[in-house]
C-alpha positions as CSV (number, residue, x, y, z in Angstrom):
1,M,27.9,-20.5,-14.2
2,N,28.6,-16.8,-14.1
3,Y,29.6,-15.4,-17.5
4,K,30.8,-12.1,-15.9
5,K,33.8,-14.0,-14.6
6,D,36.9,-14.8,-16.7
7,Y,37.5,-18.4,-15.7
8,Y,40.6,-18.6,-17.9
9,S,42.2,-15.7,-16.1
10,I,41.3,-17.2,-12.7
11,L,43.1,-20.4,-13.7
12,E,46.0,-18.4,-15.3
13,V,45.7,-20.3,-18.6
14,D,45.0,-19.4,-22.2
15,E,41.6,-19.9,-23.8
16,K,43.0,-22.7,-25.9
17,A,44.5,-24.6,-23.0
18,T,44.3,-28.4,-23.2
19,P,42.6,-30.4,-20.4
20,E,46.1,-31.5,-19.2
21,V,47.2,-27.8,-18.9
22,L,44.0,-26.9,-17.1
23,R,44.4,-29.8,-14.6
24,A,48.0,-28.9,-13.9
25,S,47.3,-25.2,-13.3
26,Y,44.3,-26.1,-11.1
27,R,46.4,-28.3,-8.8
28,R,49.1,-25.7,-8.5
29,L,46.7,-22.9,-7.7
30,A,44.6,-25.0,-5.4
31,K,47.6,-25.9,-3.3
32,L,48.8,-22.3,-3.3
33,H,45.5,-20.7,-2.2
34,H,44.1,-23.5,0.0
35,P,42.8,-21.9,3.3
36,D,44.8,-24.4,5.4
37,K,48.0,-23.1,3.7
38,N,47.1,-19.5,4.3
39,P,46.0,-19.0,7.9
40,G,45.1,-15.5,8.8
41,D,44.3,-14.6,5.1
42,P,40.5,-14.0,4.9
43,G,40.7,-13.7,1.1
44,S,42.2,-17.2,0.5
45,E,38.9,-18.9,0.9
46,E,37.2,-16.8,-1.7
47,R,40.1,-17.3,-4.1
48,F,40.0,-21.1,-3.5
49,K,36.2,-21.2,-4.2
50,S,36.7,-19.2,-7.5
51,I,39.5,-21.6,-8.6
52,N,37.3,-24.6,-7.9
53,E,34.3,-23.0,-9.8
54,A,36.5,-22.2,-12.8
55,Y,38.0,-25.7,-13.0
56,E,34.5,-27.3,-12.6
57,I,33.2,-25.3,-15.6
58,L,36.3,-25.6,-17.9
59,S,37.1,-29.2,-17.2
60,N,33.7,-30.3,-18.4
61,E,33.5,-30.4,-22.2
62,I,29.8,-29.3,-22.4
63,T,29.9,-26.4,-19.9
64,R,33.2,-25.2,-21.4
65,S,31.7,-25.2,-24.9
66,I,28.6,-23.3,-23.7
67,Y,30.8,-20.8,-21.8
68,D,33.1,-20.2,-24.8
69,N,30.3,-19.9,-27.4
70,Y,28.4,-17.3,-25.3
71,R,31.5,-15.2,-24.7
72,A,32.3,-15.3,-28.4
73,S,28.8,-14.3,-29.5
74,I,28.6,-11.4,-26.9
75,K,32.1,-10.1,-27.8
76,K,31.2,-10.1,-31.5
77,E,27.9,-8.3,-30.9
78,Y,29.4,-5.6,-28.8
79,Q,32.3,-5.1,-31.1
80,Q,29.8,-4.2,-33.8
81,Q,27.7,-1.9,-31.5
82,S,30.6,-0.2,-29.6
83,A,33.6,0.3,-31.8
84,D,35.2,2.5,-29.1
85,K,35.4,-0.4,-26.7
86,P,36.0,-3.5,-28.8
87,N,38.0,-5.4,-26.2
88,D,36.2,-4.4,-23.1
89,P,35.0,-7.8,-21.6
90,N,32.6,-6.2,-19.1
91,H,31.1,-3.6,-21.4
92,H,28.0,-5.7,-22.4
93,Y,26.9,-6.3,-18.8
94,E,25.4,-2.9,-18.4
95,P,21.9,-2.3,-19.8
96,F,21.3,-0.1,-22.7
97,K,19.4,3.0,-21.6
98,T,17.3,5.1,-23.9
99,T,15.6,8.3,-22.7
100,K,12.3,9.2,-24.2
101,T,9.4,11.7,-23.6
102,K,5.7,11.3,-23.8
103,T,2.9,13.9,-23.8
104,Y,-0.6,13.2,-22.7
105,T,-3.7,15.2,-21.7
106,V,-5.2,15.1,-18.2
107,T,-8.5,16.5,-17.1
108,R,-8.3,18.6,-14.0
109,E,-11.0,20.2,-11.8
110,K,-11.2,23.5,-10.0
111,R,-13.8,24.7,-7.5
112,I,-15.2,28.2,-8.2
113,Y,-17.1,29.3,-5.1
114,V,-20.2,31.5,-5.4
115,H,-22.1,33.6,-3.0
116,G,-25.5,35.2,-3.6
117,I,-29.3,35.0,-2.9
118,I,-31.4,31.9,-3.6
119,E,-35.2,31.8,-4.2
120,V,-36.9,28.4,-4.1
121,K,-40.5,28.2,-5.1
122,F,-42.1,25.1,-3.5
123,Q,-45.1,23.0,-2.8
124,G,-45.5,21.8,0.8
125,D,-47.2,18.8,2.4
126,P,-49.0,18.9,4.7
127,E,-50.6,22.3,4.9
128,L,-48.2,24.7,6.7
129,S,-49.8,26.5,9.6
130,D,-48.7,29.7,11.3
131,A,-48.1,27.8,14.5
132,Y,-44.9,26.3,13.4
133,I,-43.9,28.3,10.3
134,R,-40.6,29.1,12.1
135,Q,-39.9,25.4,12.6
136,W,-40.6,24.2,9.0
137,E,-37.4,22.2,8.8
138,Q,-38.6,20.0,11.7
139,Q,-42.3,19.9,11.0
140,Y,-42.6,20.3,7.2
141,T,-41.4,18.8,3.9
142,I,-41.1,21.0,0.8
143,I,-40.9,19.9,-2.8
144,P,-39.0,22.5,-4.9
145,T,-40.7,23.4,-8.2
146,E,-38.5,26.3,-9.4
147,V,-35.1,27.6,-8.2
148,L,-33.3,30.9,-9.0
149,A,-29.9,31.9,-7.7
150,T,-28.9,35.5,-8.1
151,I,-25.1,36.0,-8.0
152,T,-23.1,39.3,-8.5
153,S,-19.7,39.3,-10.0
154,S,-18.3,40.2,-6.5
155,G,-19.8,36.9,-5.2
156,I,-17.7,34.7,-7.5
157,Y,-14.3,33.6,-6.1
158,N,-12.0,31.9,-8.6
159,D,-8.7,32.1,-6.8
160,S,-8.7,33.6,-3.3
161,I,-11.7,33.1,-1.0
162,P,-12.5,35.8,1.5
163,K,-12.3,34.8,5.2
164,E,-15.9,36.2,5.6
165,Y,-17.1,33.7,3.0
166,Q,-15.2,30.8,4.6
167,H,-16.7,31.6,8.0
168,G,-20.2,31.8,6.7
169,Y,-19.8,28.7,4.5
170,Y,-18.5,26.3,7.2
171,A,-20.9,27.6,9.8
172,I,-23.9,26.4,7.9
173,D,-25.1,22.8,7.3
174,I,-25.6,21.5,3.8
175,F,-29.1,22.3,2.6
176,A,-31.0,19.0,3.2
177,T,-33.8,19.6,0.6
178,P,-32.6,18.2,-2.7
179,L,-32.6,20.7,-5.6
180,K,-32.9,19.6,-9.2
181,Q,-29.7,20.3,-11.1
182,P,-28.7,22.3,-13.1
183,I,-29.9,25.4,-11.3
184,H,-31.1,28.5,-13.1
185,C,-28.5,31.3,-12.2
186,K,-28.7,35.0,-12.7
187,I,-25.2,36.5,-13.0
188,I,-25.0,40.3,-12.5
189,A,-21.8,42.0,-13.6
190,G,-22.2,45.8,-13.4
191,D,-24.9,46.7,-15.8
192,Q,-24.9,43.4,-17.6
193,V,-27.2,40.5,-16.6
194,E,-26.7,37.0,-18.0
195,F,-28.5,33.7,-17.3
196,Y,-26.8,30.3,-17.0
197,Q,-27.7,26.8,-16.1
198,L,-25.1,25.7,-13.5
199,D,-24.6,22.5,-11.4
200,L,-24.0,23.9,-7.9
201,Y,-22.4,21.5,-5.4
202,D,-22.4,21.5,-1.6
203,I,-25.3,24.0,-1.4
204,R,-25.7,25.8,1.9
205,V,-28.4,28.3,2.7
206,K,-28.0,30.8,5.5
207,D,-31.0,32.2,7.4
208,P,-33.7,30.6,5.2
209,V,-37.2,32.1,5.6
210,L,-40.5,31.1,4.0
211,K,-42.6,33.9,2.5
212,D,-45.6,34.4,0.3
213,I,-47.4,31.3,1.8
214,T,-50.6,30.4,0.0
215,R,-52.8,27.4,0.7
216,H,-54.8,25.3,-1.8
217,D,-56.4,21.9,-1.5
218,K,-54.6,20.9,1.7
219,Y,-51.2,22.0,0.2
220,S,-49.1,25.0,0.8
221,F,-47.2,27.0,-1.8
222,G,-44.6,29.7,-1.2
223,T,-41.1,30.8,-1.7
224,L,-38.0,30.2,0.4
225,Y,-35.4,33.0,0.5
226,G,-31.8,32.8,1.9
227,T,-28.2,33.5,1.4
228,L,-26.5,31.0,-0.9
229,F,-23.1,29.4,-0.5
230,G,-21.8,26.7,-2.9
231,Y,-19.4,26.0,-5.7
232,V,-19.2,25.2,-9.4
233,L,-16.8,22.5,-10.7
234,H,-14.8,23.9,-13.6
235,Q,-13.1,21.2,-15.8
236,Y,-10.1,22.0,-18.0
237,K,-7.6,20.0,-19.9
238,E,-3.8,20.2,-19.4
239,E,-1.0,18.7,-21.4
240,V,1.6,16.9,-19.4
241,T,5.1,16.0,-20.8
242,E,6.9,13.3,-19.0
243,E,10.4,12.0,-19.4
244,Y,11.1,8.3,-18.9
245,S,13.8,5.7,-19.6
246,E,13.7,2.3,-21.3
247,Y,16.3,-0.4,-20.8
248,S,17.4,-3.4,-22.9
249,G,20.3,-5.9,-23.2
250,S,21.6,-8.9,-21.5
251,T,22.8,-9.0,-17.8
252,G,25.4,-11.6,-18.7
253,N,23.9,-14.3,-16.4
254,I,23.1,-17.7,-17.9
255,E,21.8,-20.8,-16.1
256,T,22.2,-24.4,-17.2
257,K,20.5,-27.7,-16.3
258,T,20.4,-31.2,-17.6
259,E,17.3,-33.3,-18.2
260,S,17.2,-36.8,-19.7
261,G,20.8,-36.4,-20.8
262,Y,20.3,-33.1,-22.6
263,V,21.7,-29.7,-21.6
264,F,19.3,-26.7,-21.4
265,T,20.3,-23.1,-20.9
266,R,18.4,-19.8,-20.3
267,Q,19.7,-16.2,-20.3
268,Q,18.8,-13.2,-18.2
269,F,17.8,-9.9,-19.9
270,Y,16.9,-6.3,-18.8
271,A,13.2,-5.4,-19.2
272,A,12.1,-2.0,-20.4
273,D,11.5,-0.7,-16.8
274,G,15.0,-1.8,-15.7
275,S,14.0,-5.0,-14.0
276,T,15.3,-8.4,-15.1
277,Y,13.7,-11.5,-16.5
278,W,14.8,-14.9,-17.6
279,S,14.2,-16.3,-21.1
280,E,12.7,-19.7,-21.8
281,W,14.8,-22.8,-21.4
282,K,16.4,-23.9,-24.7
283,R,18.1,-27.2,-25.4
284,R,21.7,-26.8,-26.6
285,P,22.0,-28.4,-30.1
286,G,24.6,-31.1,-30.5
287,Y,24.7,-32.3,-26.8
288,S,22.8,-35.4,-25.7
289,G,23.0,-38.2,-23.2
290,K,26.1,-39.8,-24.8
291,Y,28.2,-37.5,-22.5
292,Y,26.4,-38.9,-19.4
293,K,26.7,-42.6,-19.8
294,H,26.8,-43.1,-16.1
295,Q,23.3,-41.8,-15.9
296,H,21.9,-44.4,-18.5
297,V,19.7,-47.0,-16.9
298,S,18.5,-50.0,-18.9
299,P,14.7,-50.3,-18.9
300,K,13.3,-53.1,-16.7
301,K,10.7,-55.5,-17.9
302,V,7.5,-55.1,-16.1
303,S,7.2,-58.8,-15.5
304,Q,8.5,-62.0,-16.9
305,L,8.0,-65.7,-16.1
306,P,10.8,-67.4,-14.1
307,D,13.0,-69.9,-15.8
308,W,11.3,-73.2,-15.1
309,S,13.5,-75.5,-17.2
310,W,14.5,-77.3,-14.1
311,L,10.9,-78.4,-13.7
312,L,11.2,-80.4,-16.9
313,I,14.3,-82.1,-15.7
314,L,12.5,-83.3,-12.5
315,L,9.6,-84.6,-14.6
316,I,11.8,-86.8,-16.9
317,P,12.3,-89.5,-14.2
318,G,8.6,-89.7,-13.6
319,I,8.0,-90.1,-17.3
320,I,10.7,-92.8,-17.8
321,F,10.0,-94.6,-14.6
322,P,6.2,-94.5,-14.1
323,F,6.3,-96.1,-10.7
324,M,8.2,-93.0,-9.4
325,A,5.5,-90.6,-10.6
326,Y,3.5,-91.1,-7.4
327,L,6.5,-89.9,-5.4
328,I,7.6,-87.1,-7.7
329,F,4.3,-85.5,-9.1
330,P,2.5,-84.5,-5.8
331,P,5.5,-82.5,-4.4
332,L,6.1,-80.9,-7.8
333,A,2.4,-79.9,-8.2
334,M,2.5,-78.3,-4.7
335,L,5.8,-76.5,-5.6
336,L,4.3,-75.3,-8.9
337,V,1.3,-73.9,-7.1
338,I,3.5,-72.0,-4.7
339,L,5.7,-70.6,-7.5
340,L,2.7,-69.5,-9.5
341,L,1.2,-67.8,-6.5
342,G,4.5,-66.0,-5.8
343,W,4.6,-64.8,-9.4
344,F,1.1,-63.5,-9.3
345,I,1.8,-61.6,-6.1
346,S,5.0,-60.1,-7.6
347,L,3.0,-59.0,-10.7
348,F,0.2,-57.6,-8.6
349,N,2.7,-55.5,-6.5
350,K,4.1,-54.0,-9.8
351,I,0.7,-53.0,-11.2
352,L,-0.8,-52.0,-7.8
353,P,0.2,-48.3,-8.2
354,V,-1.4,-48.2,-11.6
355,L,-4.6,-49.7,-10.2
356,I,-4.6,-47.2,-7.3
357,V,-4.3,-44.3,-9.8
358,L,-7.1,-45.6,-12.0
359,A,-9.3,-46.1,-9.0
360,L,-8.6,-42.5,-7.7
361,G,-9.2,-41.1,-11.2
362,Y,-12.6,-42.9,-11.4
363,I,-13.6,-41.6,-8.0
364,F,-12.6,-38.0,-8.9
365,L,-14.5,-38.2,-12.2
366,F,-17.6,-39.6,-10.5
367,A,-17.5,-36.9,-7.8
368,T,-17.0,-34.1,-10.4
369,R,-19.9,-35.4,-12.5
370,S,-22.2,-35.6,-9.4
371,S,-21.2,-32.1,-8.4
372,L,-21.9,-30.7,-11.9
373,H,-25.2,-32.5,-11.9
374,R,-26.2,-31.0,-8.6
375,S,-25.0,-27.5,-9.6
376,G,-26.8,-27.8,-12.9
377,A,-30.0,-28.9,-11.1
378,T,-29.6,-25.9,-8.7
379,K,-29.1,-23.5,-11.6
380,R,-32.1,-24.8,-13.4
381,S,-34.2,-24.2,-10.4
382,S,-32.9,-20.6,-9.9
383,P,-35.7,-18.2,-10.8
384,K,-33.2,-15.4,-11.5
385,D,-31.0,-16.9,-14.2
386,A,-32.6,-20.1,-15.5
387,F,-35.1,-18.8,-18.0
388,D,-33.9,-15.3,-18.8
389,H,-32.8,-15.1,-22.4
390,V,-32.6,-12.5,-25.2
391,S,-32.1,-13.3,-28.9
392,T,-32.2,-10.8,-31.7
393,Q,-32.8,-11.3,-35.5
394,K,-32.9,-8.8,-38.4
395,K,-35.0,-9.4,-41.5
396,V,-35.5,-7.4,-44.6
397,I,-39.2,-6.8,-45.6
398,R,-40.5,-5.5,-48.8
399,D,-43.9,-4.0,-49.6
400,Q,-45.4,-3.2,-53.0
401,N,-46.3,0.3,-52.0
402,K,-43.3,1.0,-49.8
403,Q,-39.5,0.8,-49.9
404,A,-37.7,-2.1,-48.4
405,D,-37.1,-1.9,-44.6
406,T,-35.2,-4.0,-42.0
407,V,-37.1,-5.2,-39.0
408,I,-35.3,-5.9,-35.7
409,T,-37.0,-8.6,-33.7
410,H,-36.0,-9.4,-30.0
411,H,-37.3,-12.7,-28.5
412,L,-37.3,-12.1,-24.7
413,Q,-37.9,-14.9,-22.2
414,W,-38.0,-14.1,-18.5
415,Q,-39.4,-14.9,-15.0
416,D,-41.1,-12.5,-12.6
417,G,-40.6,-12.5,-8.8
418,D,-43.2,-15.3,-8.4
419,S,-41.3,-17.6,-10.9
420,N,-44.0,-17.2,-13.6
421,R,-42.4,-17.6,-17.1
422,Y,-43.2,-15.3,-20.0
423,S,-42.1,-14.9,-23.6
424,I,-42.7,-12.0,-26.0
425,L,-41.5,-10.8,-29.4
426,L,-40.6,-7.1,-29.7
427,S,-40.2,-5.9,-33.3
428,L,-39.0,-2.5,-34.6
429,P,-38.5,-1.3,-38.2
430,L,-35.1,0.5,-38.7
431,S,-36.9,3.4,-40.3
432,I,-38.8,4.1,-37.0
433,L,-35.5,3.7,-35.1
434,H,-33.8,6.1,-37.4
435,R,-36.6,8.7,-37.0
436,S,-36.4,8.6,-33.2
437,T,-32.6,8.7,-33.2
438,T,-32.5,11.7,-35.5
439,A,-35.0,13.6,-33.4
440,H,-32.9,12.9,-30.3
441,E,-29.7,14.0,-31.9
442,Q,-31.3,17.3,-33.2
443,M,-32.5,18.4,-29.7
444,D,-31.0,21.7,-28.6
445,E,-28.9,21.0,-25.5
446,Q,-28.9,24.7,-24.4
447,Q,-32.6,25.0,-24.8
448,Y,-33.4,21.8,-22.9
449,A,-30.8,22.5,-20.2
450,A,-32.8,25.6,-19.3
451,L,-36.1,23.7,-19.4
452,G,-35.0,20.7,-17.4
453,I,-34.9,16.9,-17.8
454,S,-38.7,16.6,-17.5
455,D,-39.1,18.4,-20.9
456,V,-36.4,16.1,-22.4
457,Y,-38.4,13.1,-21.3
458,Q,-41.7,14.6,-22.6
459,F,-40.2,15.4,-26.0
460,M,-39.0,11.8,-26.4
461,L,-42.4,10.4,-25.4
462,N,-44.1,12.6,-28.0
463,T,-41.7,11.6,-30.7
464,D,-42.1,7.8,-30.1
465,N,-45.8,7.9,-29.1
466,S,-47.3,6.3,-32.2
467,Y,-45.0,3.3,-32.2
468,T,-44.8,2.5,-28.4
469,Q,-48.5,2.0,-28.7
470,H,-47.8,-1.2,-30.6
471,I,-45.4,-2.4,-27.9
472,A,-47.9,-1.7,-25.1
473,A,-50.6,-3.6,-27.1
474,G,-48.3,-6.6,-27.3
475,F,-47.8,-6.7,-23.6
476,D,-51.6,-6.2,-23.1
477,S,-52.3,-9.2,-25.4
478,L,-49.9,-11.4,-23.4
479,A,-51.6,-10.4,-20.2
480,K,-55.1,-11.2,-21.5
481,A,-53.9,-14.6,-22.9
482,R,-52.6,-15.4,-19.4
483,S,-55.7,-14.0,-17.6
484,L,-53.6,-11.7,-15.5
485,N,-55.0,-9.1,-13.1
486,R,-53.8,-5.5,-13.0
487,L,-51.0,-6.1,-10.4
488,Q,-49.9,-9.3,-12.2
489,E,-49.8,-7.4,-15.6
490,A,-47.7,-4.6,-14.2
491,S,-45.3,-7.1,-12.6
492,M,-45.1,-9.0,-15.8
493,I,-44.1,-5.8,-17.8
494,V,-41.7,-4.4,-15.1
495,S,-39.9,-7.8,-14.6
496,C,-39.4,-8.0,-18.4
497,I,-37.5,-4.7,-18.4
498,Q,-35.6,-5.7,-15.2
499,S,-34.4,-8.9,-16.9
500,I,-32.6,-7.0,-19.7
501,P,-28.9,-6.7,-19.0
502,Y,-27.9,-3.3,-17.6
503,A,-25.9,-0.9,-19.8
504,L,-24.8,2.6,-18.8
505,I,-25.8,5.5,-21.1
506,V,-23.5,8.5,-21.1
507,D,-23.4,11.7,-23.1
508,R,-19.7,11.4,-23.9
509,S,-17.3,8.5,-24.8
510,C,-17.4,5.4,-22.6
511,T,-13.6,5.9,-22.1
512,A,-13.8,9.5,-21.1
513,N,-12.9,10.8,-17.6
514,Y,-16.1,11.4,-15.4
515,T,-16.2,13.3,-12.1
516,D,-19.2,11.1,-11.0
517,D,-17.8,8.4,-8.8
518,Y,-20.4,5.8,-9.8
519,I,-19.9,6.3,-13.5
520,S,-16.1,6.2,-13.3
521,Q,-16.1,3.1,-11.1
522,Y,-18.6,1.3,-13.3
523,L,-16.7,2.0,-16.5
524,A,-13.4,0.9,-14.8
525,H,-14.9,-2.5,-13.9
526,C,-17.5,-3.2,-16.6
527,E,-16.6,-5.8,-19.3
528,G,-18.1,-6.4,-22.6
529,N,-21.0,-4.5,-24.2
530,C,-22.0,-2.6,-21.0
531,C,-22.0,1.0,-22.1
532,K,-23.3,3.2,-24.8
533,G,-21.7,6.6,-25.4
534,Y,-22.6,9.9,-27.1
535,S,-26.3,9.8,-26.2
536,K,-27.5,13.4,-25.5
537,F,-28.6,14.0,-21.9
538,G,-27.3,10.5,-21.0
539,V,-30.6,8.8,-21.8
540,Q,-32.2,6.8,-24.7
541,S,-35.7,7.3,-26.0
542,P,-38.1,4.4,-25.6
543,V,-37.7,3.5,-29.3
544,E,-33.9,3.6,-29.1
545,F,-34.1,1.3,-26.0
546,I,-36.3,-1.2,-27.9
547,G,-33.8,-1.0,-30.8
548,D,-30.7,-2.2,-29.0
549,L,-32.0,-3.1,-25.5
550,K,-29.3,-0.9,-23.9
551,G,-30.5,1.2,-21.0
552,D,-29.8,2.3,-17.4
553,C,-32.2,3.5,-14.8
554,D,-33.7,6.6,-16.5
555,T,-34.0,4.9,-19.9
556,R,-35.8,2.0,-18.4
557,A,-38.0,4.2,-16.2
558,L,-39.0,6.3,-19.2
559,L,-40.1,3.2,-21.3
560,L,-42.0,1.7,-18.4
561,Y,-43.7,5.1,-17.6
562,D,-44.8,5.2,-21.3
563,L,-46.0,1.6,-21.5
564,L,-47.9,1.5,-18.2
565,G,-49.5,4.9,-18.9
566,K,-50.7,3.6,-22.3
567,L,-52.3,0.6,-20.5
568,G,-54.3,2.9,-18.1
569,Y,-52.1,2.8,-15.0
570,K,-51.5,5.9,-12.9
571,V,-47.8,6.2,-13.0
572,A,-45.1,8.7,-12.1
573,L,-41.5,8.9,-13.2
574,M,-39.3,9.6,-10.2
575,T,-35.8,11.1,-10.2
576,S,-33.3,11.8,-7.4
577,N,-30.3,14.1,-7.6
578,Y,-29.3,12.8,-4.2
579,Y,-29.3,9.2,-5.1
580,K,-28.4,9.9,-8.8
581,H,-31.1,7.4,-9.8
582,A,-34.5,7.1,-11.5
583,L,-37.4,4.7,-11.1
584,I,-41.2,4.6,-11.5
585,A,-44.1,4.9,-9.0
586,V,-47.4,3.1,-9.8
587,C,-50.8,3.5,-8.2
588,L,-52.3,0.0,-7.7
589,D,-55.8,-1.2,-6.8
590,K,-54.4,-3.3,-4.0
591,T,-51.7,-2.8,-1.5
592,P,-48.8,-5.1,-2.5
593,A,-47.5,-5.4,1.1
594,D,-47.7,-3.7,4.5
595,T,-44.1,-2.6,4.2
596,A,-44.3,-1.3,0.7
597,I,-42.8,2.2,0.2
598,A,-45.1,4.7,-1.4
599,I,-45.5,8.5,-1.9
600,H,-49.0,10.0,-1.8
601,I,-50.2,12.1,-4.7
602,N,-53.7,13.5,-4.6
603,E,-54.3,11.3,-1.5
604,Q,-53.5,8.1,-3.5
605,P,-50.5,5.9,-2.8
606,Y,-48.0,5.5,-5.7
607,Y,-45.6,2.6,-4.9
608,L,-42.0,3.1,-5.9
609,W,-40.7,0.4,-8.2
610,E,-37.1,-0.3,-9.1
611,T,-36.4,-0.8,-12.8
612,T,-32.8,-2.2,-12.9
613,S,-32.6,-4.8,-10.1
614,K,-34.4,-8.1,-10.9
615,G,-36.8,-9.6,-8.5
616,L,-37.9,-6.3,-6.7
617,G,-41.7,-5.7,-6.7
618,P,-43.8,-2.6,-6.1
619,G,-42.7,-0.8,-3.0
620,E,-39.6,-2.9,-2.5
621,L,-36.5,-0.7,-2.5
622,P,-33.0,-1.2,-1.2
623,D,-32.2,0.6,2.1
624,A,-29.8,2.9,0.2
625,L,-32.7,4.3,-1.9
626,S,-35.6,4.2,0.5
627,N,-35.8,7.8,1.8
628,I,-38.8,9.2,-0.1
629,N,-37.8,12.8,0.9
630,H,-35.0,12.5,-1.7
631,W,-37.3,11.6,-4.6
632,N,-38.8,14.2,-7.0
633,I,-41.6,13.8,-9.5
634,A,-40.3,14.4,-13.0
635,L,-43.5,13.2,-14.9
636,I,-46.9,12.0,-13.8
637,Q,-50.0,10.7,-15.6
C-alpha cells in the first residue's frame, strides 16, 4: 500500500464510491488499458498494474478503511500546519527541515621549534678512558643528572622555519639518551634572561662533545655540549561554530500485515539526520478475524478413542447364545488387541514431536550445566582471579580525649605468583587522609616543576612517613606469622599491590583531551571507576592510595618504595620518559633467576619489578619495557 498514490483518481471514482461503482470502473479501465489491447504502448502495462493495485486496496473493506483514515488524518494535520497549502495532497510527504547551529571548543596543538645550545651533566658507567672518548656513543652509557638548554629569541620559530634549521634538524638522528622532562631552559631575549621548564620533543643534538671529564670510584662525570634542535607543543583552545540540519515528519509510506486474523500497520518517518525508520507494528482497533472466516480452522483433538459401539453389538449374540461364545470371543479379542495397538501407535505419533523436544531440551540443559561446572572448576583453580578480592568498610570511632573520626578499612585477599594466599586489613583514619590530601593540594606546581618529580615524591614520603610505618608493620607481622624469607616477604607485598585494580591518575579531568596517546586511548576504552582526575602532578601520595586504592604505575611504585624501604630493603624508584612508566628495583640476597633483569648500583644488582601487572616477579619485565638504558633512578635508599 502506497499512501502517496491517489487510488480513487486512478480508478476515476469519487472517495464515497460504492463497491458496485468501484467494480464497474475497474472492469472498464482494465479492459481499456490491458497490454494485449494496447500493443506498442509501453506505458499500458504500468497503468494496468496501477489499476489492479488500486482496486485491490479499495475493494477490501479493511485496507480501504485504513487508507481512508490515514489520508484523512494527514490532511487534517497539514491543513493546521500549512494554511497556505490546505489542499495539496503531496505536501506532507516532504520532511520538515530545521537549520540549527552549535558551538563547541576544540583543543589544537602547534609546534614551536627551538634552536640553541644544550649542556648535559652526566654520570657514566663504566669509567670513560681517553682511548675511546670520541666513540662514547658506541662504547659508553651516560646517565644525565642535570640539563640546561640555552635558547636565544632568534632561535625560536613560531611560524616560518628557516631552511638552514630544517637542513640541520633532519640531518641529525634523535638523541638516543633519554632526558628527564621538563627541561630547564634559559631564554635570552636581548638584555632579558628568563628561565622556563619546558617539555622538549624530538630532541636532536648536533656535534655532541664530552668535556670536563672527571673520574671517581670507577665512574666518570662530565658535561656533554652540543647544538640543540627540538620543538615545544603549544596547546590552545578554539571555538568552532557549525551549522547542521534536523529533519522530521512522515514519509507517507505505511505497511500492513495480518496475523491470527488481526490487521497490523506501521508507518515510516524521517529521522533527525534525514534517514528513515519504521515505527513499531500496531494492531488496528476494530478489525479482527471475523473478516477472514476462510482462514478459521477448528482445533483438532489431540486424540480420542474410536467409536467401538459395534463391538457391543457383536458381543450380544455370545451373551444370549453361550454356545456361540467360543466362536465369537477369540476373533473379537484378537481384533480388540489390534485396534488398541493401532490407537497407541497413532497417539505415540502425535506426541512424538513433544517427546523429542523434551529430550533435546534435557540434553541441552545437562550439557550447559556440565560446561558451567567445568568452567567454574577452571576459574576456581586460576591463581590470577580466584582469590583476589577487595572489600571496604567505614566505621566511626570515638575517643574520650579526641574528637570522633572515621576509619576506612580495606580487607584485601590475593595470591602471589606461586599461588600462596594472603589476607590483610589496611586501616586509615580520615583525619590522616585529609592531612595528606591537603599537603598534596598545597604543593607549588611552579616550584616543583623546576625541582623535578623526584622532589615531588620525596615531599609526599616525608608527609606520610609517620603513618606508612603502621602499614609496613602490618605487612611485616604477616610475613613473620607465615615464616617468610626476605624474597618471599617482598613478593608478598608487591603481589598485594599488583592485585589492586588499575586506575589512571591524571592532573586534569578524566574527560579532558590529552596529547599522550596512552592516556587518550585508555580513557576512551576504560569503563567504570578506572580514573581519578585533578591530582597534582598525576600521582597520589602513599596515604591517598591507601585511602581509595586508586593508583597507576608511579603511585604504586611510590608506595612500594616506601614500604620496602621501611622494612630494610635496598630499593630504588625507577622512571622512564621513554616508556612513560614507573616501577621499582630491589636489591635481593639471592638471584631470583638467571634471566632476571637488573641494574647495578654500587656494584650490587637491583632487580626491576613491575607494579601494575599481576604475576610478574623480580627481574621479570615485558619485552616492551626491558631496555635498561631507558630507565632512570628517581629515588634510592
